[in-house]
N, C-alpha and C positions, 0 to 999 in steps of 0.2 A: 468452503472457500476460507481464506484465512483473512482476518482482521488485524489492521495495523492501528488501532484507535489505540491502546496501551503503548505502543513504540511511539507514537507522536506523542502523546502525552508524557512521556518521559521525556522525550527529545524537549517539547516546549518547556517543561520545568526545568530541564537543564540550563538550555537558553536563558531564560528568565533569571535564573539564578547566577549565571554568569552576566550580566548584564548588570545586575544589581550589584554584584560584587566588583567587577570593574568600572562601573560608573564613578566618575570624580565626586569628592565629597565637598561640599558648600563650605568653604572655611568661615570661621568666626572672624568678624570686625575685632581688628583691634583699635581699643579706644584709649586715648592717654588723658590722665588727668591734668587740668590745668588753673584748678580754682579760678577761672576768668568770671563766672557769674555769680557764685556762693559755695560755701564748704559742705553743701549737703548732697549726698547721693541718693536721690529719691526714687530708686528702681529704675523698673524698664520703661524706655522711651524719655529718659532724661538725657538733654542735651544742654542742660545749664554749663556745666564745666567739664566738658570732653573735646576741648583742641577742636573745635567745629565740626564733631561728629557726634551723635547719637548713640547711648549706651542701650543695648538689649541684652535680656539675657541670652547666656550662652555665647557673648562677646567675651576675647581675652582683656582685661583691665588692668591697665598700667599706672602705677602712681612712681613719676620720676624726679621727684623731688620740688615740681612747681607749687607755689602757693604756699601758705602758711597756716598753722594753726592746725585746729582738729577738724577732720573728715567727720559728718554727721552721716550715718546711714537711716534715712526712715522708709518704711516699708521692708519687703524682702527682695533680696538680688541674689542672681542665680548665674555668675559669672563661669565662665569655663575654665579660664585661669586668673589670677592676679597676681600680678608682678610688682613690686615695692623694691625701689633700686634707687637711692639718692647720693651724691658725693657729699652734700651737706650733712655736716651732724644732726641728727632727729630722731627723737624717740617714735616706737612703732607700737603699738598696743593692739 
Protein backbone atom coordinates (compact mmCIF):
# COMPACT_ATOMS: atom_id res chain seq x y z
CA UNK A 1 0.00 0.00 0.00
CA UNK A 2 1.39 3.37 -1.01
CA UNK A 3 1.39 6.14 1.57
CA UNK A 4 0.79 9.72 0.53
CA UNK A 5 1.68 11.29 3.84
CA UNK A 6 5.02 12.77 2.78
CA UNK A 7 3.58 14.10 -0.50
CA UNK A 8 0.70 15.70 1.38
CA UNK A 9 3.09 17.20 3.93
CA UNK A 10 5.26 18.72 1.17
CA UNK A 11 2.21 20.14 -0.59
CA UNK A 12 0.91 21.60 2.68
CA UNK A 13 4.25 23.20 3.53
CA UNK A 14 4.45 24.64 0.02
CA UNK A 15 0.94 26.07 0.29
CA UNK A 16 1.73 27.64 3.65
CA UNK A 17 4.96 29.16 2.30
CA UNK A 18 3.13 30.64 -0.69
CA UNK A 19 0.44 32.04 1.60
CA UNK A 20 3.00 33.69 3.86
CA UNK A 21 4.97 35.14 0.94
CA UNK A 22 1.87 36.35 -0.91
CA UNK A 23 0.12 37.80 2.15
CA UNK A 24 0.05 41.58 2.06
CA UNK A 25 2.24 43.15 4.68
CA UNK A 26 0.81 45.61 7.12
CA UNK A 27 2.47 48.92 6.38
CA UNK A 28 3.90 51.18 8.98
CA UNK A 29 1.96 54.25 9.89
CA UNK A 30 3.38 57.58 8.79
CA UNK A 31 3.40 60.06 11.65
CA UNK A 32 4.31 63.72 11.16
CA UNK A 33 5.86 65.82 13.93
CA UNK A 34 4.03 69.09 14.55
CA UNK A 35 5.41 70.08 18.00
CA UNK A 36 1.86 70.94 19.09
CA UNK A 37 2.16 69.46 22.57
CA UNK A 38 5.82 69.83 23.39
CA UNK A 39 9.23 69.20 21.85
CA UNK A 40 9.89 65.86 23.49
CA UNK A 41 9.68 62.61 21.56
CA UNK A 42 9.16 60.25 24.44
CA UNK A 43 9.19 56.89 22.70
CA UNK A 44 6.53 54.33 21.84
CA UNK A 45 2.89 55.30 22.31
CA UNK A 46 3.77 59.02 22.19
CA UNK A 47 0.80 61.04 20.96
CA UNK A 48 1.99 64.43 22.18
CA UNK A 49 3.21 66.13 19.01
CA UNK A 50 2.38 63.83 16.09
CA UNK A 51 -0.39 65.60 14.11
CA UNK A 52 -3.23 63.74 15.78
CA UNK A 53 -1.51 60.37 15.49
CA UNK A 54 0.34 58.20 17.96
CA UNK A 55 3.94 57.21 17.24
CA UNK A 56 4.71 53.53 17.69
CA UNK A 57 7.99 51.76 17.06
CA UNK A 58 8.13 50.64 13.43
CA UNK A 59 6.31 53.76 12.16
CA UNK A 60 7.75 56.17 9.60
CA UNK A 61 8.52 59.45 11.41
CA UNK A 62 8.45 62.70 9.42
CA UNK A 63 9.86 66.06 10.50
CA UNK A 64 8.64 68.52 7.87
CA UNK A 65 9.50 71.86 9.46
CA UNK A 66 6.65 72.38 11.93
CA UNK A 67 7.52 73.66 15.37
CA UNK A 68 10.67 75.42 16.44
CA UNK A 69 13.59 74.60 18.62
CA UNK A 70 15.16 71.33 19.60
CA UNK A 71 13.35 68.00 19.57
CA UNK A 72 14.49 66.03 22.61
CA UNK A 73 14.31 62.24 22.47
CA UNK A 74 13.75 60.61 25.83
CA UNK A 75 13.79 56.85 25.99
CA UNK A 76 14.38 54.54 23.06
CA UNK A 77 12.70 54.99 19.68
CA UNK A 78 12.86 52.53 16.79
CA UNK A 79 11.20 54.09 13.74
CA UNK A 80 11.19 52.25 10.43
CA UNK A 81 12.42 55.46 8.81
CA UNK A 82 12.96 59.14 9.63
CA UNK A 83 12.39 61.85 7.02
CA UNK A 84 13.64 65.37 7.67
CA UNK A 85 12.53 67.86 5.04
CA UNK A 86 12.03 71.56 5.63
CA UNK A 87 11.76 74.51 3.27
CA UNK A 88 12.85 76.80 6.11
CA UNK A 89 16.52 77.24 6.88
CA UNK A 90 17.23 74.99 9.84
CA UNK A 91 20.03 73.08 11.46
CA UNK A 92 19.73 69.34 12.03
CA UNK A 93 22.17 67.35 14.14
